[in-house]
N, C-alpha and C positions, 0 to 999 in steps of 0.2 A: 491277542487280537481282540479289540473291542467290537461288540456286536452293534450294528446300526439299526436293528429291529427294535421297535418300541416295546417296553415291558408290558406284559398282560397284567391287568389289575387282579388283585386277589378278590375272590367273590364267594358269597355264601347266601343262604336263606336263613332269616331269623324266625324262629318258631315259638320262642318263649322269653319272657322278660320278668326279672325280679328287681325290686328296688326298695331301699330303705334310706331315708335321709331326714334331716330336721324338717318337721312339718309334712313329711311325705312317708306315711307308714308302710305303704305297699304300692304295687304298680297301679291298681285301679285309682287310688287317690292321686298318685303322681300323674296319671293319664289325664284326669279331670283338670288338674292345674296346668299341665303343659298344653292342653287344648284351649285353655282360656275359659273353661266352663266353671272354674272355681278359683278364688284368689289363693296365692300362697300365703300361709300364716306361719310365722316363726314359732317353732316348738321343738323341744328336745326329741332326738331320734328315739323311737320305741323299738325295743329289741324283744322278740318272743323268746320263750324258754327253749332250750335245745332238747326237745322231748325225745328225739331219736337216739340220743346218747344214753348209754347205761348210767345208772344213778351216780356211780363214783366219778365218772368223767363229766357228767352234767354239773356236779358241784364244782369241779375245777375249771369249767369252761369260762373263759374271759369274755368281755364284751365283744372283742373282735371275732372270737370264735363263734359266738351266738349270731353275730351279724353275718358272717360268711355262710354259715349253715342255712340261715333263714333265706338269704338271697338265692343260694343255689337251689334250695327246695322249691321256692316259689317259681323260679324260671323253669325248672324241670317239670313241675306239675302243669304249668300252662302249656308247655310243649308236648305233654302227653308221653314223656319218656321215663322209663324206670331209672331211678337215680344211679343204681349200681352199674348200669351199662354205659354211662356217659364218660368219655374222656374229659379231663378237666384241665383248665388253666386258671390258677389263682394268682392274682397280681395285686400288690399293695406297695405304697410308697414307704411305709415304715412299720407296718404290722401293729403290734400290741403296745401302745404308748403307756398304758397303766402298768403293765407288767415290767416294762423297761424302767419306769419310775420307781417301782417297788424294789427292783434289784439294785438300783443306784443307791436308794436309801439304806438298804441292808449293807452294801459294801462300804458305805460311808460311816457305819456305826461301829461300835466296839465288837459286836458279834457279827463277824463277816461270813458266817456259815449260811449259805444260800439254800433255801428250800428246794428239794428235787422237783417239786411241781412247778415252782417259779422257773427253775432252770429249763425244764423241757418245754415250757410255754414261751421261752424267750427266743426260740429259733424262728426264722422267718416263715418256715413251712408248717408251723403249728396248726393253723386253720385247715390246711390240706390234710394233715394227719388226722385231725378230729373228723373231717369229712369221711375219710376212709373207714374210721371206726364206726361212725354213725350209719353209713350206707352199706358197709361191707364191700365197697367197690374195689375191684382189682384192675380197673381200667387205667390206661396211662394218665399220668398227672404231671403237669409242669407248674413250677412256682417261680414267679418273676418279680423283680423290683427294679424300677428305673426312675426313682424319685418322682418328680411331678409328671413325668411322661409314662407312668406305670400303666394307666389305662390303655394308652396307645400301643405300648409294647406288648401287653397281654392280648389286645385285639389282633395285632400282627401275627403273634404266635398261633392264636386260635384259628385264624383264617388260613394260615399256611397248613396247619394240620388238617383242616377240612378239605383243602384243595389236594393235598398229597395223599392222605390216608382215606379220603372219601368216607368219612364217618362223622356223626354228630359230635360236637365239642361244646361243653359248658364252660363259658368264661365267667369268672367271679372276680370283680374288682372291688376293693374295699379299703377303707382307711379309718384310723382311730385317732382320737385326740390325745395329746400329752398333757399331764398335769404340770403346774408350776414346779420348779423353775424352767424345765425343758420347754414348756409352752411358749416362753419368750422367744425361743429360737425356732420353734416349729409350731405356729399358732393355728393349727387345724382346730376349728371350733367344736366339732362333735364327730361322732362316727357316722359313716354313710357308705353306700356302695350300690352297685348295679350288677346284675347277672344277665347274660344272654345265652340262649341256646342257638348255636350256629350249625346249619346243616348243608350237605352238598347238593341236595335236591329238594324241591318243594314238596310239601305234604299237607295233611288235613289241618294242621295248626299254623301253617305259614302266615306270617304277618307282612313280611317285606323281603326284598332282596337288597343286598348291599355290595358295592364294589369299592375297593380301596386302592389308592395309588398315592405316591409321595407328591408333595407340592411345597413350594416356598411361601405360599399365601398365608396370611394371618388367620388365626383361629376365629371361628364364628362366635360372636358374643350372644348372650341371651338378652332379649329386649326388656324383660322384667328385671328391675334393679336387684331385688332380693335373690332371684335365681342366679343372676350373674355373680353376685357375691359368693354364693355357694359354689358355683363353677370354679371360681378362682381360688377359693379357700380350701376345698377338699379335692385332692387330685383325682380320686375315682369319679368325681362328678364332672370332669372334663368331657364326659360322655353326654352331658345334658343337651347340646344341640342335636345330636343324633336321636336321643330319646324324644325330643320334641317332634321331630318328623314322624317317628314311629307312633307317637300318641295321636297325631293328627291324621294318621293313615294317608300321608301325603308323599308325593314324589318330590325330590329336591336334592340339593348338594350342600354339604356342610364341610367345614374344615376343623379338625380337632388338633389340639396341642400334642406335639411329640418332642423330639430332641432338636432344638434349633441348630441349623436353619431349616431342617426338614420338618414339615407338618404332614398331616394325613388328610387327604381329601376323600370323602365318602359320597358316592352317588347312591341314593336310596330310591327304590321303586316299590310302591305299595303292591301287595298281593292282589291279583285280579279277583 
């Protein structure tokens, strides 16, 4: 029997944000651009060293691992949460493009013996594994891939956990570029990502509340042409319309890309 009651939207409070993208090295820099206080200037994504990792793992850490760790650490620090206590959701459309390229090169050569380090970095949950090593976290962790809808899928999972488990969840969405020739088929221009700390109740670091429900409406574009290219080119940056509202500390409604014909409508209210 089908229920006639409308579905309740998934909801949470956002208390911390992390961001790295081309020309946007962290959340304060991104906030200035998204508010309109500074122009976006194209530049390669800057990745900090993975200083939390032990030296051996730090040497092996790929670009995508460094990206994911930096995003999560920035968001957790801004939310005032110990990183080891946060449940996590890691989501990426394709994970480590450079490692995939190196494996394909090796397998296409006469010496087909794959490095053990290359092999264990090839799995989709490698970044989540390095997060566990770096933070010594024993909290629940989910790893998701939904192609270009990966940010939306990760957000849905994180919000559901917040609502059901009543605990803070760190969402880390990230993507990496592929070198040629794979770049011709998956032309992500650079690595980039965003992290959000989502909570069941407001707290001292609360930035805004968000409510999510499905919609058939088209995704909200970015008015700035350069930022719109980033939104379309890097799946993790489908979050940009939401981030712009958060940067402006404004209430509003945006629609984010998901799995057609379903999109995700987000109602955002700034913290009082």
